[in-house]
PQR file with spaces between the fields and no chain letter, atoms N, CA, C, O and H, PARSE charges and radii, in Angstrom:
ATOM       1  N    MET     1      11.520   -3.509   28.825 -0.4000 1.5000
ATOM       2  CA   MET     1      10.391   -2.775   28.313 -0.0000 2.0000
ATOM       3  C    MET     1      10.817   -1.353   27.924  0.5500 1.7000
ATOM       4  O    MET     1      10.311   -0.792   26.952 -0.5500 1.4000
ATOM       5  N    ASP     2      11.746   -0.781   28.688 -0.4000 1.5000
ATOM       6  CA   ASP     2      12.228    0.571   28.364 -0.0000 2.0000
ATOM       7  C    ASP     2      12.928    0.594   27.009  0.5500 1.7000
ATOM       8  O    ASP     2      12.736    1.520   26.222 -0.5500 1.4000
ATOM       9  H    ASP     2      12.156   -1.236   29.477  0.4000 1.0000
ATOM      10  N    ALA     3      13.741   -0.429   26.739 -0.4000 1.5000
ATOM      11  CA   ALA     3      14.444   -0.499   25.453 -0.0000 2.0000
ATOM      12  C    ALA     3      13.435   -0.620   24.310  0.5500 1.7000
ATOM      13  O    ALA     3      13.607   -0.004   23.258 -0.5500 1.4000
ATOM      14  H    ALA     3      13.897   -1.182   27.379  0.4000 1.0000
ATOM      15  N    TYR     4      12.405   -1.401   24.514 -0.4000 1.5000
ATOM      16  CA   TYR     4      11.346   -1.560   23.513 -0.0000 2.0000
ATOM      17  C    TYR     4      10.661   -0.221   23.251  0.5500 1.7000
ATOM      18  O    TYR     4      10.473    0.174   22.100 -0.5500 1.4000
ATOM      19  H    TYR     4      12.265   -1.901   25.369  0.4000 1.0000
ATOM      20  N    ASP     5      10.294    0.467   24.319 -0.4000 1.5000
ATOM      21  CA   ASP     5       9.652    1.784   24.181 -0.0000 2.0000
ATOM      22  C    ASP     5      10.564    2.776   23.472  0.5500 1.7000
ATOM      23  O    ASP     5      10.111    3.538   22.618 -0.5500 1.4000
ATOM      24  H    ASP     5      10.447    0.146   25.253  0.4000 1.0000
ATOM      25  N    ASP     6      11.839    2.770   23.820 -0.4000 1.5000
ATOM      26  CA   ASP     6      12.808    3.677   23.176 -0.0000 2.0000
ATOM      27  C    ASP     6      12.930    3.374   21.683  0.5500 1.7000
ATOM      28  O    ASP     6      12.974    4.289   20.860 -0.5500 1.4000
ATOM      29  H    ASP     6      12.207    2.150   24.513  0.4000 1.0000
ATOM      30  N    MET     7      12.984    2.103   21.343 -0.4000 1.5000
ATOM      31  CA   MET     7      13.115    1.715   19.944 -0.0000 2.0000
ATOM      32  C    MET     7      11.909    2.204   19.148  0.5500 1.7000
ATOM      33  O    MET     7      12.074    2.784   18.074 -0.5500 1.4000
ATOM      34  H    MET     7      12.948    1.360   22.012  0.4000 1.0000
ATOM      35  N    ILE     8      10.723    1.983   19.650 -0.4000 1.5000
ATOM      36  CA   ILE     8       9.508    2.433   18.950 -0.0000 2.0000
ATOM      37  C    ILE     8       9.508    3.957   18.837  0.5500 1.7000
ATOM      38  O    ILE     8       9.248    4.499   17.763 -0.5500 1.4000
ATOM      39  H    ILE     8      10.590    1.512   20.522  0.4000 1.0000
ATOM      40  N    ARG     9       9.790    4.631   19.910 -0.4000 1.5000
ATOM      41  CA   ARG     9       9.757    6.096   19.944 -0.0000 2.0000
ATOM      42  C    ARG     9      10.784    6.719   19.003  0.5500 1.7000
ATOM      43  O    ARG     9      10.504    7.744   18.382 -0.5500 1.4000
ATOM      44  H    ARG     9      10.001    4.191   20.782  0.4000 1.0000
ATOM      45  N    HIS    10      11.957    6.125   18.889 -0.4000 1.5000
ATOM      46  CA   HIS    10      13.039    6.723   18.103 -0.0000 2.0000
ATOM      47  C    HIS    10      13.107    6.257   16.644  0.5500 1.7000
ATOM      48  O    HIS    10      13.848    6.833   15.848 -0.5500 1.4000
ATOM      49  H    HIS    10      12.185    5.292   19.393  0.4000 1.0000
ATOM      50  N    THR    11      12.351    5.232   16.294 -0.4000 1.5000
ATOM      51  CA   THR    11      12.410    4.766   14.904 -0.0000 2.0000
ATOM      52  C    THR    11      11.116    5.021   14.132  0.5500 1.7000
ATOM      53  O    THR    11      11.120    4.981   12.901 -0.5500 1.4000
ATOM      54  H    THR    11      11.749    4.764   16.941  0.4000 1.0000
ATOM      55  N    ALA    12      10.027    5.278   14.821 -0.4000 1.5000
ATOM      56  CA   ALA    12       8.777    5.577   14.134 -0.0000 2.0000
ATOM      57  C    ALA    12       8.818    7.018   13.634  0.5500 1.7000
ATOM      58  O    ALA    12       9.204    7.930   14.364 -0.5500 1.4000
ATOM      59  H    ALA    12      10.024    5.310   15.820  0.4000 1.0000
ATOM      60  N    THR    13       8.420    7.205   12.401 -0.4000 1.5000
ATOM      61  CA   THR    13       8.355    8.551   11.829 -0.0000 2.0000
ATOM      62  C    THR    13       6.964    8.762   11.251  0.5500 1.7000
ATOM      63  O    THR    13       6.161    7.831   11.185 -0.5500 1.4000
ATOM      64  H    THR    13       8.106    6.464   11.808  0.4000 1.0000
ATOM      65  N    ARG    14       6.691    9.976   10.837 -0.4000 1.5000
ATOM      66  CA   ARG    14       5.388   10.280   10.244 -0.0000 2.0000
ATOM      67  C    ARG    14       5.187    9.465    8.962  0.5500 1.7000
ATOM      68  O    ARG    14       4.078    9.014    8.673 -0.5500 1.4000
ATOM      69  H    ARG    14       7.343   10.732   10.891  0.4000 1.0000
ATOM      70  N    HIS    15       6.256    9.283    8.204 -0.4000 1.5000
ATOM      71  CA   HIS    15       6.159    8.565    6.938 -0.0000 2.0000
ATOM      72  C    HIS    15       6.322    7.056    7.082  0.5500 1.7000
ATOM      73  O    HIS    15       5.987    6.300    6.170 -0.5500 1.4000
ATOM      74  H    HIS    15       7.157    9.649    8.439  0.4000 1.0000
ATOM      75  N    ALA    16       6.832    6.623    8.218 -0.4000 1.5000
ATOM      76  CA   ALA    16       7.014    5.183    8.455 -0.0000 2.0000
ATOM      77  C    ALA    16       6.710    4.877    9.925  0.5500 1.7000
ATOM      78  O    ALA    16       7.613    4.599   10.714 -0.5500 1.4000
ATOM      79  H    ALA    16       7.105    7.237    8.960  0.4000 1.0000
ATOM      80  N    PRO    17       5.416    4.932   10.277 -0.5600 1.5000
ATOM      81  CA   PRO    17       5.058    4.712   11.685  0.2800 2.0000
ATOM      82  C    PRO    17       5.093    3.238   12.069  0.5500 1.7000
ATOM      83  O    PRO    17       4.977    2.348   11.226 -0.5500 1.4000
ATOM      84  N    TRP    18       5.254    3.017   13.338 -0.4000 1.5000
ATOM      85  CA   TRP    18       5.121    1.675   13.895 -0.0000 2.0000
ATOM      86  C    TRP    18       3.694    1.525   14.384  0.5500 1.7000
ATOM      87  O    TRP    18       3.090    2.492   14.848 -0.5500 1.4000
ATOM      88  H    TRP    18       5.348    3.740   14.022  0.4000 1.0000
ATOM      89  N    PHE    19       3.159    0.339   14.287 -0.4000 1.5000
ATOM      90  CA   PHE    19       1.866    0.026   14.871 -0.0000 2.0000
ATOM      91  C    PHE    19       2.080   -1.100   15.869  0.5500 1.7000
ATOM      92  O    PHE    19       2.503   -2.192   15.490 -0.5500 1.4000
ATOM      93  H    PHE    19       3.650   -0.447   13.910  0.4000 1.0000
ATOM      94  N    VAL    20       1.796   -0.851   17.119 -0.4000 1.5000
ATOM      95  CA   VAL    20       1.907   -1.889   18.145 -0.0000 2.0000
ATOM      96  C    VAL    20       0.545   -2.567   18.209  0.5500 1.7000
ATOM      97  O    VAL    20      -0.461   -1.944   18.549 -0.5500 1.4000
ATOM      98  H    VAL    20       1.451    0.037   17.427  0.4000 1.0000
ATOM      99  N    VAL    21       0.532   -3.846   17.878 -0.4000 1.5000
ATOM     100  CA   VAL    21      -0.720   -4.583   17.746 -0.0000 2.0000
ATOM     101  C    VAL    21      -0.776   -5.678   18.804  0.5500 1.7000
ATOM     102  O    VAL    21       0.135   -6.499   18.903 -0.5500 1.4000
ATOM     103  H    VAL    21       1.349   -4.352   17.602  0.4000 1.0000
ATOM     104  N    PRO    22      -1.848   -5.689   19.596 -0.5600 1.5000
ATOM     105  CA   PRO    22      -1.984   -6.772   20.578  0.2800 2.0000
ATOM     106  C    PRO    22      -2.191   -8.099   19.856  0.5500 1.7000
ATOM     107  O    PRO    22      -2.870   -8.153   18.831 -0.5500 1.4000
ATOM     108  N    ALA    23      -1.611   -9.159   20.387 -0.4000 1.5000
ATOM     109  CA   ALA    23      -1.683  -10.455   19.704 -0.0000 2.0000
ATOM     110  C    ALA    23      -2.282  -11.543   20.591  0.5500 1.7000
ATOM     111  O    ALA    23      -2.018  -12.728   20.391 -0.5500 1.4000
ATOM     112  H    ALA    23      -1.059   -9.115   21.220  0.4000 1.0000
ATOM     113  N    ASP    24      -3.076  -11.144   21.556 -0.4000 1.5000
ATOM     114  CA   ASP    24      -3.673  -12.129   22.457 -0.0000 2.0000
ATOM     115  C    ASP    24      -4.763  -12.964   21.774  0.5500 1.7000
ATOM     116  O    ASP    24      -4.949  -14.140   22.087 -0.5500 1.4000
ATOM     117  H    ASP    24      -3.291  -10.181   21.719  0.4000 1.0000
ATOM     118  N    HIS    25      -5.474  -12.337   20.841 -0.4000 1.5000
ATOM     119  CA   HIS    25      -6.551  -13.018   20.126 -0.0000 2.0000
ATOM     120  C    HIS    25      -6.379  -12.747   18.635  0.5500 1.7000
ATOM     121  O    HIS    25      -6.328  -11.593   18.209 -0.5500 1.4000
ATOM     122  H    HIS    25      -5.323  -11.382   20.587  0.4000 1.0000
ATOM     123  N    LYS    26      -6.289  -13.829   17.838 -0.4000 1.5000
ATOM     124  CA   LYS    26      -6.031  -13.670   16.405 -0.0000 2.0000
ATOM     125  C    LYS    26      -7.074  -12.787   15.727  0.5500 1.7000
ATOM     126  O    LYS    26      -6.721  -11.940   14.907 -0.5500 1.4000
ATOM     127  H    LYS    26      -6.330  -14.766   18.184  0.4000 1.0000
ATOM     128  N    TRP    27      -8.339  -12.970   16.052 -0.4000 1.5000
ATOM     129  CA   TRP    27      -9.393  -12.200   15.379 -0.0000 2.0000
ATOM     130  C    TRP    27      -9.213  -10.715   15.647  0.5500 1.7000
ATOM     131  O    TRP    27      -9.422   -9.897   14.751 -0.5500 1.4000
ATOM     132  H    TRP    27      -8.625  -13.658   16.719  0.4000 1.0000
ATOM     133  N    TYR    28      -8.830  -10.352   16.869 -0.4000 1.5000
ATOM     134  CA   TYR    28      -8.656   -8.943   17.204 -0.0000 2.0000
ATOM     135  C    TYR    28      -7.389   -8.384   16.549  0.5500 1.7000
ATOM     136  O    TYR    28      -7.380   -7.252   16.064 -0.5500 1.4000
ATOM     137  H    TYR    28      -8.660  -11.016   17.597  0.4000 1.0000
ATOM     138  N    THR    29      -6.335   -9.178   16.542 -0.4000 1.5000
ATOM     139  CA   THR    29      -5.091   -8.761   15.885 -0.0000 2.0000
ATOM     140  C    THR    29      -5.357   -8.463   14.418  0.5500 1.7000
ATOM     141  O    THR    29      -4.928   -7.434   13.897 -0.5500 1.4000
ATOM     142  H    THR    29      -6.343  -10.097   16.936  0.4000 1.0000
ATOM     143  N    ARG    30      -6.065   -9.365   13.757 -0.4000 1.5000
ATOM     144  CA   ARG    30      -6.370   -9.171   12.334 -0.0000 2.0000
ATOM     145  C    ARG    30      -7.253   -7.948   12.111  0.5500 1.7000
ATOM     146  O    ARG    30      -7.077   -7.238   11.121 -0.5500 1.4000
ATOM     147  H    ARG    30      -6.415  -10.201   14.180  0.4000 1.0000
ATOM     148  N    LEU    31      -8.184   -7.693   12.998 -0.4000 1.5000
ATOM     149  CA   LEU    31      -9.047   -6.519   12.902 -0.0000 2.0000
ATOM     150  C    LEU    31      -8.233   -5.232   13.025  0.5500 1.7000
ATOM     151  O    LEU    31      -8.442   -4.293   12.258 -0.5500 1.4000
ATOM     152  H    LEU    31      -8.327   -8.270   13.802  0.4000 1.0000
ATOM     153  N    VAL    32      -7.311   -5.183   13.981 -0.4000 1.5000
ATOM     154  CA   VAL    32      -6.473   -4.002   14.182 -0.0000 2.0000
ATOM     155  C    VAL    32      -5.558   -3.778   12.974  0.5500 1.7000
ATOM     156  O    VAL    32      -5.399   -2.645   12.520 -0.5500 1.4000
ATOM     157  H    VAL    32      -7.141   -5.946   14.605  0.4000 1.0000
ATOM     158  N    VAL    33      -4.965   -4.838   12.461 -0.4000 1.5000
ATOM     159  CA   VAL    33      -4.077   -4.722   11.297 -0.0000 2.0000
ATOM     160  C    VAL    33      -4.871   -4.257   10.071  0.5500 1.7000
ATOM     161  O    VAL    33      -4.428   -3.362    9.351 -0.5500 1.4000
ATOM     162  H    VAL    33      -5.094   -5.758   12.831  0.4000 1.0000
ATOM     163  N    ALA    34      -6.029   -4.854    9.835 -0.4000 1.5000
ATOM     164  CA   ALA    34      -6.851   -4.450    8.689 -0.0000 2.0000
ATOM     165  C    ALA    34      -7.260   -2.991    8.811  0.5500 1.7000
ATOM     166  O    ALA    34      -7.244   -2.258    7.822 -0.5500 1.4000
ATOM     167  H    ALA    34      -6.389   -5.580   10.420  0.4000 1.0000
ATOM     168  N    SER    35      -7.621   -2.569    9.993 -0.4000 1.5000
ATOM     169  CA   SER    35      -8.006   -1.175   10.218 -0.0000 2.0000
ATOM     170  C    SER    35      -6.843   -0.228    9.952  0.5500 1.7000
ATOM     171  O    SER    35      -7.029    0.825    9.342 -0.5500 1.4000
ATOM     172  H    SER    35      -7.634   -3.165   10.796  0.4000 1.0000
ATOM     173  N    ALA    36      -5.651   -0.590   10.403 -0.4000 1.5000
ATOM     174  CA   ALA    36      -4.465    0.245   10.166 -0.0000 2.0000
ATOM     175  C    ALA    36      -4.156    0.346    8.681  0.5500 1.7000
ATOM     176  O    ALA    36      -3.798    1.418    8.195 -0.5500 1.4000
ATOM     177  H    ALA    36      -5.499   -1.445   10.899  0.4000 1.0000
ATOM     178  N    ILE    37      -4.290   -0.757    7.958 -0.4000 1.5000
ATOM     179  CA   ILE    37      -4.028   -0.749    6.515 -0.0000 2.0000
ATOM     180  C    ILE    37      -5.054    0.121    5.790  0.5500 1.7000
ATOM     181  O    ILE    37      -4.686    0.937    4.945 -0.5500 1.4000
ATOM     182  H    ILE    37      -4.580   -1.628    8.353  0.4000 1.0000
ATOM     183  N    ILE    38      -6.327   -0.046    6.113 -0.4000 1.5000
ATOM     184  CA   ILE    38      -7.379    0.735    5.462 -0.0000 2.0000
ATOM     185  C    ILE    38      -7.188    2.223    5.722  0.5500 1.7000
ATOM     186  O    ILE    38      -7.265    3.032    4.798 -0.5500 1.4000
ATOM     187  H    ILE    38      -6.626   -0.709    6.800  0.4000 1.0000
ATOM     188  N    THR    39      -6.940    2.585    6.972 -0.4000 1.5000
ATOM     189  CA   THR    39      -6.741    3.997    7.318 -0.0000 2.0000
ATOM     190  C    THR    39      -5.535    4.571    6.594  0.5500 1.7000
ATOM     191  O    THR    39      -5.599    5.684    6.073 -0.5500 1.4000
ATOM     192  H    THR    39      -6.877    1.928    7.723  0.4000 1.0000
ATOM     193  N    THR    40      -4.445    3.831    6.556 -0.4000 1.5000
ATOM     194  CA   THR    40      -3.240    4.296    5.874 -0.0000 2.0000
ATOM     195  C    THR    40      -3.485    4.497    4.390  0.5500 1.7000
ATOM     196  O    THR    40      -3.085    5.518    3.831 -0.5500 1.4000
ATOM     197  H    THR    40      -4.393    2.927    6.980  0.4000 1.0000
ATOM     198  N    LEU    41      -4.137    3.540    3.743 -0.4000 1.5000
ATOM     199  CA   LEU    41      -4.427    3.662    2.311 -0.0000 2.0000
ATOM     200  C    LEU    41      -5.347    4.847    2.027  0.5500 1.7000
ATOM     201  O    LEU    41      -5.146    5.563    1.046 -0.5500 1.4000
ATOM     202  H    LEU    41      -4.462    2.711    4.198  0.4000 1.0000
ATOM     203  N    GLU    42      -6.347    5.059    2.870 -0.4000 1.5000
ATOM     204  CA   GLU    42      -7.249    6.204    2.680 -0.0000 2.0000
ATOM     205  C    GLU    42      -6.509    7.525    2.810  0.5500 1.7000
ATOM     206  O    GLU    42      -6.808    8.477    2.089 -0.5500 1.4000
ATOM     207  H    GLU    42      -6.511    4.477    3.666  0.4000 1.0000
ATOM     208  N    ASN    43      -5.556    7.590    3.714 -0.4000 1.5000
ATOM     209  CA   ASN    43      -4.811    8.832    3.941 -0.0000 2.0000
ATOM     210  C    ASN    43      -3.756    9.107    2.872  0.5500 1.7000
ATOM     211  O    ASN    43      -3.207   10.207    2.822 -0.5500 1.4000
ATOM     212  H    ASN    43      -5.313    6.816    4.300  0.4000 1.0000
ATOM     213  N    LEU    44      -3.466    8.131    2.022 -0.4000 1.5000
ATOM     214  CA   LEU    44      -2.489    8.338    0.965 -0.0000 2.0000
ATOM     215  C    LEU    44      -3.031    9.185   -0.179  0.5500 1.7000
ATOM     216  O    LEU    44      -2.256    9.719   -0.973 -0.5500 1.4000
ATOM     217  H    LEU    44      -3.913    7.237    2.063  0.4000 1.0000
ATOM     218  N    ALA    45      -4.350    9.313   -0.274 -0.4000 1.5000
ATOM     219  CA   ALA    45      -4.991   10.091   -1.341 -0.0000 2.0000
ATOM     220  C    ALA    45      -4.454    9.682   -2.714  0.5500 1.7000
ATOM     221  O    ALA    45      -4.016   10.522   -3.500 -0.5500 1.4000
ATOM     222  H    ALA    45      -4.979    8.878    0.370  0.4000 1.0000
ATOM     223  N    LEU    46      -4.496    8.392   -2.981 -0.4000 1.5000
ATOM     224  CA   LEU    46      -3.987    7.866   -4.248 -0.0000 2.0000
ATOM     225  C    LEU    46      -4.910    8.233   -5.400  0.5500 1.7000
ATOM     226  O    LEU    46      -6.125    8.345   -5.230 -0.5500 1.4000
ATOM     227  H    LEU    46      -4.851    7.709   -2.343  0.4000 1.0000
ATOM     228  N    GLU    47      -4.322    8.416   -6.560 -0.4000 1.5000
ATOM     229  CA   GLU    47      -5.077    8.708   -7.776 -0.0000 2.0000
ATOM     230  C    GLU    47      -4.507    7.881   -8.918  0.5500 1.7000
ATOM     231  O    GLU    47      -3.330    7.521   -8.914 -0.5500 1.4000
ATOM     232  H    GLU    47      -3.336    8.325   -6.698  0.4000 1.0000
ATOM     233  N    PHE    48      -5.350    7.589   -9.887 -0.4000 1.5000
ATOM     234  CA   PHE    48      -4.857    6.916  -11.076 -0.0000 2.0000
ATOM     235  C    PHE    48      -3.964    7.898  -11.836  0.5500 1.7000
ATOM     236  O    PHE    48      -4.252    9.094  -11.872 -0.5500 1.4000
ATOM     237  H    PHE    48      -6.307    7.882   -9.889  0.4000 1.0000
ATOM     238  N    PRO    49      -2.898    7.410  -12.436 -0.5600 1.5000
ATOM     239  CA   PRO    49      -2.024    8.319  -13.197  0.2800 2.0000
ATOM     240  C    PRO    49      -2.730    8.791  -14.469  0.5500 1.7000
ATOM     241  O    PRO    49      -3.575    8.092  -15.027 -0.5500 1.4000
ATOM     242  N    THR    50      -2.366    9.977  -14.904 -0.4000 1.5000
ATOM     243  CA   THR    50      -2.889   10.463  -16.177 -0.0000 2.0000
ATOM     244  C    THR    50      -1.930   10.015  -17.277  0.5500 1.7000
ATOM     245  O    THR    50      -0.710   10.120  -17.143 -0.5500 1.4000
ATOM     246  H    THR    50      -1.679   10.545  -14.451  0.4000 1.0000
ATOM     247  N    VAL    51      -2.500    9.523  -18.346 -0.4000 1.5000
ATOM     248  CA   VAL    51      -1.695    9.018  -19.461 -0.0000 2.0000
ATOM     249  C    VAL    51      -1.999    9.886  -20.681  0.5500 1.7000
ATOM     250  O    VAL    51      -3.153    9.997  -21.094 -0.5500 1.4000
ATOM     251  H    VAL    51      -3.491    9.437  -18.455  0.4000 1.0000
ATOM     252  N    PRO    52      -0.974   10.496  -21.253 -0.5600 1.5000
ATOM     253  CA   PRO    52      -1.188   11.327  -22.440  0.2800 2.0000
ATOM     254  C    PRO    52      -1.767   10.502  -23.596  0.5500 1.7000
ATOM     255  O    PRO    52      -1.497    9.306  -23.702 -0.5500 1.4000
ATOM     256  N    PRO    53      -2.562   11.143  -24.460 -0.5600 1.5000
ATOM     257  CA   PRO    53      -3.186   10.416  -25.583  0.2800 2.0000
ATOM     258  C    PRO    53      -2.189    9.656  -26.450  0.5500 1.7000
ATOM     259  O    PRO    53      -2.482    8.538  -26.876 -0.5500 1.4000
ATOM     260  N    ALA    54      -1.029   10.225  -26.722 -0.4000 1.5000
ATOM     261  CA   ALA    54      -0.039    9.540  -27.565 -0.0000 2.0000
ATOM     262  C    ALA    54       0.433    8.249  -26.895  0.5500 1.7000
ATOM     263  O    ALA    54       0.627    7.236  -27.568 -0.5500 1.4000
ATOM     264  H    ALA    54      -0.791   11.132  -26.377  0.4000 1.0000
ATOM     265  N    GLU    55       0.615    8.282  -25.590 -0.4000 1.5000
ATOM     266  CA   GLU    55       1.045    7.091  -24.860 -0.0000 2.0000
ATOM     267  C    GLU    55      -0.067    6.042  -24.844  0.5500 1.7000
ATOM     268  O    GLU    55       0.202    4.846  -24.956 -0.5500 1.4000
ATOM     269  H    GLU    55       0.457    9.105  -25.044  0.4000 1.0000
ATOM     270  N    ARG    56      -1.316    6.494  -24.705 -0.4000 1.5000
ATOM     271  CA   ARG    56      -2.453    5.557  -24.756 -0.0000 2.0000
ATOM     272  C    ARG    56      -2.488    4.834  -26.095  0.5500 1.7000
ATOM     273  O    ARG    56      -2.702    3.623  -26.150 -0.5500 1.4000
ATOM     274  H    ARG    56      -1.534    7.465  -24.614  0.4000 1.0000
ATOM     275  N    ALA    57      -2.277    5.580  -27.168 -0.4000 1.5000
ATOM     276  CA   ALA    57      -2.282    4.979  -28.503 -0.0000 2.0000
ATOM     277  C    ALA    57      -1.157    3.966  -28.640  0.5500 1.7000
ATOM     278  O    ALA    57      -1.342    2.900  -29.228 -0.5500 1.4000
ATOM     279  H    ALA    57      -2.103    6.563  -27.123  0.4000 1.0000
ATOM     280  N    ARG    58       0.015    4.300  -28.096 -0.4000 1.5000
ATOM     281  CA   ARG    58       1.153    3.381  -28.153 -0.0000 2.0000
ATOM     282  C    ARG    58       0.860    2.100  -27.372  0.5500 1.7000
ATOM     283  O    ARG    58       1.196    1.005  -27.824 -0.5500 1.4000
ATOM     284  H    ARG    58       0.165    5.165  -27.618  0.4000 1.0000
ATOM     285  N    MET    59       0.233    2.235  -26.197 -0.4000 1.5000
ATOM     286  CA   MET    59      -0.113    1.056  -25.394 -0.0000 2.0000
ATOM     287  C    MET    59      -1.185    0.218  -26.083  0.5500 1.7000
ATOM     288  O    MET    59      -1.138   -1.011  -26.029 -0.5500 1.4000
ATOM     289  H    MET    59      -0.039    3.125  -25.830  0.4000 1.0000
ATOM     290  N    ALA    60      -2.148    0.870  -26.728 -0.4000 1.5000
ATOM     291  CA   ALA    60      -3.191    0.142  -27.444 -0.0000 2.0000
ATOM     292  C    ALA    60      -2.585   -0.658  -28.598  0.5500 1.7000
ATOM     293  O    ALA    60      -2.981   -1.797  -28.842 -0.5500 1.4000
ATOM     294  H    ALA    60      -2.186    1.868  -26.772  0.4000 1.0000
ATOM     295  N    ALA    61      -1.631   -0.064  -29.299 -0.4000 1.5000
ATOM     296  CA   ALA    61      -0.969   -0.772  -30.398 -0.0000 2.0000
ATOM     297  C    ALA    61      -0.174   -1.954  -29.866  0.5500 1.7000
ATOM     298  O    ALA    61      -0.185   -3.028  -30.468 -0.5500 1.4000
ATOM     299  H    ALA    61      -1.309    0.861  -29.101  0.4000 1.0000
ATOM     300  N    ALA    62       0.509   -1.773  -28.755 -0.4000 1.5000
ATOM     301  CA   ALA    62       1.282   -2.868  -28.159 -0.0000 2.0000
ATOM     302  C    ALA    62       0.349   -3.988  -27.708  0.5500 1.7000
ATOM     303  O    ALA    62       0.667   -5.165  -27.876 -0.5500 1.4000
ATOM     304  H    ALA    62       0.518   -0.901  -28.265  0.4000 1.0000
ATOM     305  N    ARG    63      -0.795   -3.629  -27.137 -0.4000 1.5000
ATOM     306  CA   ARG    63      -1.775   -4.624  -26.706 -0.0000 2.0000
ATOM     307  C    ARG    63      -2.283   -5.418  -27.915  0.5500 1.7000
ATOM     308  O    ARG    63      -2.387   -6.644  -27.868 -0.5500 1.4000
ATOM     309  H    ARG    63      -1.053   -2.672  -27.001  0.4000 1.0000
ATOM     310  N    ALA    64      -2.594   -4.705  -28.985 -0.4000 1.5000
ATOM     311  CA   ALA    64      -3.074   -5.369  -30.198 -0.0000 2.0000
ATOM     312  C    ALA    64      -2.019   -6.342  -30.734  0.5500 1.7000
ATOM     313  O    ALA    64      -2.345   -7.453  -31.152 -0.5500 1.4000
ATOM     314  H    ALA    64      -2.510   -3.709  -29.023  0.4000 1.0000
ATOM     315  N    ASP    65      -0.760   -5.917  -30.719 -0.4000 1.5000
ATOM     316  CA   ASP    65       0.327   -6.800  -31.153 -0.0000 2.0000
ATOM     317  C    ASP    65       0.387   -8.062  -30.299  0.5500 1.7000
ATOM     318  O    ASP    65       0.543   -9.166  -30.821 -0.5500 1.4000
ATOM     319  H    ASP    65      -0.494   -5.015  -30.379  0.4000 1.0000
ATOM     320  N    LEU    66       0.264   -7.894  -28.996 -0.4000 1.5000
ATOM     321  CA   LEU    66       0.325   -9.044  -28.085 -0.0000 2.0000
ATOM     322  C    LEU    66      -0.856   -9.979  -28.310  0.5500 1.7000
ATOM     323  O    LEU    66      -0.693  -11.199  -28.275 -0.5500 1.4000
ATOM     324  H    LEU    66       0.137   -6.997  -28.572  0.4000 1.0000
ATOM     325  N    LEU    67      -2.040   -9.422  -28.540 -0.4000 1.5000
ATOM     326  CA   LEU    67      -3.208  -10.272  -28.776 -0.0000 2.0000
ATOM     327  C    LEU    67      -3.081  -11.046  -30.079  0.5500 1.7000
ATOM     328  O    LEU    67      -3.494  -12.203  -30.162 -0.5500 1.4000
ATOM     329  H    LEU    67      -2.172   -8.431  -28.569  0.4000 1.0000
ATOM     330  N    ARG    68      -2.518  -10.417  -31.082 -0.4000 1.5000
ATOM     331  CA   ARG    68      -2.296  -11.119  -32.359 -0.0000 2.0000
ATOM     332  C    ARG    68      -1.267  -12.235  -32.183  0.5500 1.7000
ATOM     333  O    ARG    68      -1.400  -13.313  -32.762 -0.5500 1.4000
ATOM     334  H    ARG    68      -2.183   -9.478  -31.015  0.4000 1.0000
ATOM     335  N    GLU    69      -0.251  -11.965  -31.388 -0.4000 1.5000
ATOM     336  CA   GLU    69       0.820  -12.945  -31.140 -0.0000 2.0000
ATOM     337  C    GLU    69       0.270  -14.168  -30.419  0.5500 1.7000
ATOM     338  O    GLU    69       0.749  -15.279  -30.646 -0.5500 1.4000
ATOM     339  H    GLU    69      -0.142  -11.088  -30.918  0.4000 1.0000
ATOM     340  N    LYS    70      -0.713  -13.989  -29.564 -0.4000 1.5000
ATOM     341  CA   LYS    70      -1.298  -15.070  -28.772 -0.0000 2.0000
ATOM     342  C    LYS    70      -1.968  -16.104  -29.669  0.5500 1.7000
ATOM     343  O    LYS    70      -1.959  -17.294  -29.354 -0.5500 1.4000
ATOM     344  H    LYS    70      -1.102  -13.086  -29.379  0.4000 1.0000
ATOM     345  N    ARG    71      -2.541  -15.669  -30.768 -0.4000 1.5000
ATOM     346  CA   ARG    71      -3.268  -16.586  -31.663 -0.0000 2.0000
ATOM     347  C    ARG    71      -2.312  -17.404  -32.390  0.5500 1.7000
ATOM     348  O    ARG    71      -2.707  -18.244  -33.198 -0.5500 1.4000
ATOM     349  H    ARG    71      -2.548  -14.703  -31.024  0.4000 1.0000
């Protein structure tokens, strides 16, 4: 148990934390994992990338080409 504790303590970082999840009951394990994922995603403060107008036009033209090719 000491080796396990040492491994968790020395390898978990702020950017790559370990989550110790109890596995006695599947429903509870899944709840804990889902909660950890949701909390982590919320804390990432993700945003959609900004795309310059010229790049948008280029992507729209490429999309139009692909749609024409499909027919």
